[in-house]
C-alpha positions as CSV (number, residue, x, y, z in Angstrom):
1,M,5.9,-50.0,-54.6
2,Q,7.6,-53.3,-55.1
3,L,6.2,-54.8,-51.9
4,L,2.7,-52.8,-52.1
5,G,2.0,-52.4,-55.8
6,L,1.6,-48.5,-57.0
7,R,-1.7,-47.3,-55.2
8,G,-0.7,-49.2,-52.1
9,A,2.6,-47.0,-51.9
10,V,0.8,-44.0,-52.5
11,D,-1.9,-44.7,-49.6
12,Y,0.7,-45.6,-47.2
13,W,2.7,-42.9,-48.1
14,R,-0.2,-40.8,-47.8
15,I,-1.5,-41.9,-44.4
16,M,2.2,-41.7,-43.2
17,R,1.7,-38.0,-43.8
18,E,-1.3,-38.2,-42.1
19,Y,0.3,-39.1,-38.9
20,R,3.5,-37.0,-39.0
21,E,2.0,-34.0,-39.6
22,G,-0.5,-34.7,-36.5
23,H,-3.8,-34.5,-38.3
24,R,-6.8,-35.5,-36.0
25,I,-8.3,-38.2,-37.8
26,D,-11.0,-40.5,-36.7
27,G,-12.4,-43.6,-38.3
28,L,-10.6,-46.1,-40.6
29,W,-7.6,-45.8,-43.1
30,R,-7.0,-48.6,-46.5
31,I,-4.3,-49.2,-47.9
32,H,-4.6,-51.3,-51.2
33,V,-1.6,-54.4,-51.1
34,K,-1.1,-56.6,-54.2
35,G,-3.2,-59.7,-53.7
36,C,-5.4,-58.7,-50.8
37,L,-8.5,-58.1,-52.3
38,G,-10.3,-54.8,-51.1
39,G,-7.2,-53.5,-49.3
40,V,-6.3,-53.7,-45.7
41,A,-8.0,-51.5,-43.3
42,G,-6.9,-50.0,-39.9
43,R,-8.1,-47.8,-37.4
44,Y,-6.3,-43.6,-37.4
45,G,-5.2,-43.3,-33.6
46,T,-4.1,-47.1,-33.0
47,S,-1.2,-48.8,-33.6
48,D,-2.6,-50.6,-36.7
49,L,-0.3,-48.6,-39.0
50,A,2.7,-49.4,-36.9
51,V,2.2,-53.0,-36.9
52,F,1.3,-52.9,-40.7
53,R,4.7,-51.2,-41.1
54,Q,6.2,-54.5,-39.2
55,I,4.3,-57.0,-41.8
56,F,3.8,-55.5,-44.8
57,V,7.0,-52.7,-45.4
58,H,9.5,-54.9,-43.1
59,Q,8.3,-57.9,-44.1
60,E,8.9,-59.6,-40.8
61,Y,7.4,-63.2,-41.7
62,K,9.5,-63.1,-44.8
63,W,11.7,-66.0,-43.1
64,A,8.1,-68.0,-44.3
65,N,9.1,-68.4,-47.8
66,E,11.7,-71.5,-46.2
67,L,7.8,-73.2,-45.7
68,C,6.7,-73.2,-49.3
69,G,6.0,-76.2,-50.6
70,A,5.7,-77.9,-47.3
71,A,3.5,-75.8,-45.7
72,A,1.3,-74.1,-48.4
73,G,-1.4,-76.4,-48.1
74,G,-1.6,-77.0,-44.6
75,L,-3.0,-75.3,-41.2
76,I,-1.4,-72.2,-39.9
77,I,-2.9,-71.3,-36.3
78,D,-2.5,-67.3,-35.5
79,C,-2.7,-66.9,-31.5
80,G,-2.6,-63.4,-30.9
81,A,-4.1,-62.6,-34.6
82,N,-4.6,-58.8,-33.5
83,V,-6.7,-57.4,-36.6
84,G,-5.1,-59.4,-39.1
85,Y,-2.3,-58.3,-41.1
86,T,0.2,-61.5,-40.2
87,T,-2.8,-63.8,-41.1
88,L,-3.4,-61.5,-44.2
89,Y,0.2,-61.6,-45.4
90,L,0.4,-65.6,-44.8
91,L,-2.7,-66.1,-47.1
92,R,-1.2,-64.5,-49.6
93,L,2.0,-66.5,-49.3
94,F,1.0,-70.1,-49.1
95,A,-1.6,-71.1,-52.1
96,K,-3.6,-73.3,-50.5
97,V,-3.1,-72.8,-46.5
98,R,-5.8,-72.1,-44.2
99,V,-5.4,-70.1,-41.4
100,V,-7.3,-69.7,-38.1
101,A,-6.5,-66.2,-36.2
102,V,-7.5,-66.0,-32.2
103,E,-7.8,-62.6,-31.1
104,P,-9.2,-61.9,-27.4
105,D,-9.5,-58.0,-27.9
106,A,-13.0,-57.4,-28.7
107,S,-12.2,-54.0,-31.0
108,N,-9.2,-55.5,-32.7
109,F,-11.1,-58.9,-33.5
110,E,-13.5,-56.1,-34.8
111,M,-11.2,-55.1,-37.2
112,L,-9.7,-58.7,-38.1
113,E,-13.5,-59.8,-39.2
114,L,-13.2,-56.6,-41.4
115,N,-9.9,-58.1,-42.7
116,L,-10.7,-61.3,-43.4
117,Q,-14.0,-61.2,-44.7
118,R,-12.7,-62.0,-48.2
119,W,-11.1,-64.8,-47.2
120,Q,-13.9,-66.6,-45.5
121,G,-13.2,-70.2,-47.4
122,R,-9.6,-70.3,-46.1
123,A,-9.6,-68.3,-42.7
124,R,-11.7,-68.3,-39.0
125,A,-11.6,-65.9,-36.9
126,I,-12.3,-66.5,-33.4
127,N,-12.8,-64.4,-30.6
128,A,-11.4,-66.3,-27.2
129,G,-7.6,-66.2,-26.2
130,V,-5.5,-69.3,-26.0
131,W,-4.4,-70.9,-22.5
132,S,-3.4,-74.0,-21.6
133,R,-7.6,-75.4,-20.7
134,R,-10.4,-74.4,-21.2
135,T,-11.5,-71.5,-18.6
136,R,-12.4,-67.6,-19.2
137,L,-10.6,-64.8,-19.6
138,V,-10.4,-61.6,-19.5
139,C,-8.6,-59.2,-21.6
140,G,-7.4,-55.3,-21.6
141,N,-4.3,-53.6,-20.9
142,F,-2.5,-54.0,-17.3
143,G,-0.2,-51.9,-17.2
144,E,2.9,-54.2,-17.8
145,I,4.2,-53.4,-21.2
146,D,2.7,-51.5,-24.3
147,L,-1.0,-49.8,-23.3
148,Q,-2.0,-49.8,-27.5
149,H,-4.1,-51.8,-28.9
150,W,-1.2,-54.4,-30.1
151,G,-0.7,-55.2,-26.4
152,R,-3.3,-56.5,-25.0
153,Q,-3.5,-58.9,-22.7
154,V,-5.7,-61.9,-20.6
155,R,-6.3,-63.0,-17.3
156,E,-8.0,-65.9,-15.8
157,C,-11.1,-65.0,-14.0
158,D,-14.1,-66.4,-12.7
159,A,-17.2,-67.7,-15.4
160,D,-19.7,-64.9,-14.3
161,T,-16.8,-61.6,-15.1
162,P,-18.7,-59.0,-17.1
163,D,-17.1,-59.0,-20.3
164,S,-15.0,-62.1,-20.0
165,I,-14.4,-64.7,-23.2
166,D,-13.8,-68.1,-23.8
167,A,-10.3,-69.1,-23.4
168,I,-9.3,-72.1,-26.0
169,T,-6.6,-74.3,-26.5
170,I,-4.0,-74.7,-29.2
171,G,-4.7,-78.7,-29.0
172,G,-8.3,-78.2,-29.5
173,V,-8.2,-76.0,-31.9
174,L,-6.2,-78.5,-34.4
175,A,-8.4,-81.1,-32.9
176,E,-12.0,-78.9,-34.9
177,S,-9.9,-78.2,-37.8
178,G,-9.8,-81.8,-39.2
179,Y,-5.8,-81.7,-39.8
180,E,-2.8,-83.6,-38.3
181,R,-0.9,-81.4,-38.0
182,I,0.1,-77.4,-37.7
183,S,2.5,-76.2,-40.6
184,L,3.2,-73.1,-38.7
185,L,2.3,-71.4,-35.4
186,K,2.8,-68.1,-35.2
187,V,2.2,-66.7,-31.6
188,D,2.6,-63.3,-29.9
189,I,0.3,-63.2,-26.9
190,E,2.3,-60.8,-24.5
191,G,3.7,-63.3,-22.2
192,A,0.3,-65.7,-21.8
193,E,3.0,-67.7,-23.6
194,V,4.6,-68.7,-20.6
195,V,1.2,-70.7,-19.6
196,V,0.6,-72.3,-23.6
197,F,3.8,-73.6,-23.0
198,G,3.9,-75.0,-20.2
199,D,2.5,-78.1,-18.8
200,G,0.0,-79.7,-21.9
201,S,1.9,-78.4,-24.5
202,E,3.2,-81.8,-25.2
203,E,-0.2,-82.8,-26.5
204,W,0.0,-80.8,-29.6
205,L,3.9,-79.7,-30.0
206,G,4.8,-82.9,-31.5
207,R,2.8,-82.2,-34.5
208,T,3.6,-78.6,-35.5
209,D,6.2,-78.4,-37.6
210,A,7.1,-74.4,-37.5
211,I,7.0,-71.7,-34.8
212,G,7.0,-68.2,-35.4
213,I,6.7,-66.5,-31.4
214,E,7.4,-63.1,-29.8
215,L,8.6,-64.2,-26.1
216,H,7.9,-61.8,-23.2
217,D,10.1,-62.1,-20.5
218,K,9.2,-59.2,-18.3
219,T,5.6,-59.7,-17.1
220,S,4.2,-60.8,-14.7
221,F,3.7,-64.4,-16.1
222,G,7.5,-65.1,-15.9
223,P,10.5,-66.1,-18.0
224,A,8.5,-66.7,-21.0
225,T,12.3,-67.5,-23.4
226,E,13.0,-70.2,-20.5
227,V,9.6,-72.0,-20.5
228,F,9.5,-71.8,-24.6
229,H,13.4,-73.2,-24.7
230,E,12.4,-76.0,-22.0
231,A,9.2,-76.8,-24.1
232,I,11.1,-77.5,-27.0
233,R,14.2,-79.1,-26.2
234,S,13.0,-82.6,-26.6
235,E,11.8,-81.4,-30.0
236,N,14.3,-81.9,-33.4
237,F,13.6,-77.8,-33.8
238,S,16.4,-75.7,-35.2
239,L,16.2,-72.3,-34.0
240,K,17.1,-68.8,-35.5
241,N,15.7,-65.1,-34.8
242,S,13.7,-62.9,-37.0
243,G,13.7,-59.4,-35.8
244,E,11.7,-59.6,-32.5
245,L,10.6,-63.2,-33.5
246,T,12.1,-66.4,-32.2
247,I,11.6,-69.2,-35.2
248,A,11.5,-72.6,-34.8
249,I,11.6,-75.1,-37.6
250,R,11.7,-79.1,-37.3
251,R,14.6,-80.2,-39.1
252,Q,13.0,-84.0,-40.2
253,S,8.8,-83.4,-41.0
254,S,8.8,-87.0,-43.3
255,G,5.5,-87.0,-43.9
256,S,4.1,-84.1,-41.3
257,A,3.3,-81.4,-43.8
258,Q,1.0,-81.6,-47.1
259,E,3.3,-81.8,-50.4
260,G,3.5,-80.6,-53.3
261,S,2.1,-77.3,-53.1
262,S,4.1,-73.5,-54.0
263,C,3.7,-70.4,-52.1
264,T,1.9,-67.7,-54.6
């Protein structure tokens, strides 16, 4: 109740009971969460409830409170936004932040748009995959890791591949945003971080003040942890872990983020 409010807690435990009792329910569920007008929506029979639990119950991004005052009026880029729960959590936490949420999977993206429809002035959803250069990508479950909705991956493909999507770069998102810096970069892209933090990442890494990334080493992309740490080696980040996340926060970012703001 402290985290979700009374109504939200009742919603959450009702839906948890339905899952535990094995009820076959199609369609959407909705949980009322303090600070999220209209509630938070998810799909029965998917990984959505597990993601909701990670973000709103286990508070996986509670560490972001450390950024209050420096990042509250800045830019957040959510790479691998899934259905938008991390985006919603950060929109609630920071009073004036703007979030660009990028998600490649069509079904996840539909839910992302639904969850962000009341935040259109502060959040933008993009149906694309994050990559190191502009190209075309195909999205799906390729049998490497989790086959649920939270495990969607991307692969580079020919331009005429059916159902392919655009690849966008973090540098490109930053340039189009009108901001000078990225206050927080969230990355959960199922192994493609090897590509993103490879050649060309120096273009935007020096203008990034904090990173929360889930590193995936056991995919065909290769050792993500090694590539990430090599990419940030010359940057002035302090590192720590929070659950499955590796957190990198720039030690000195004088003038790097908009100051004078506070968390909600």
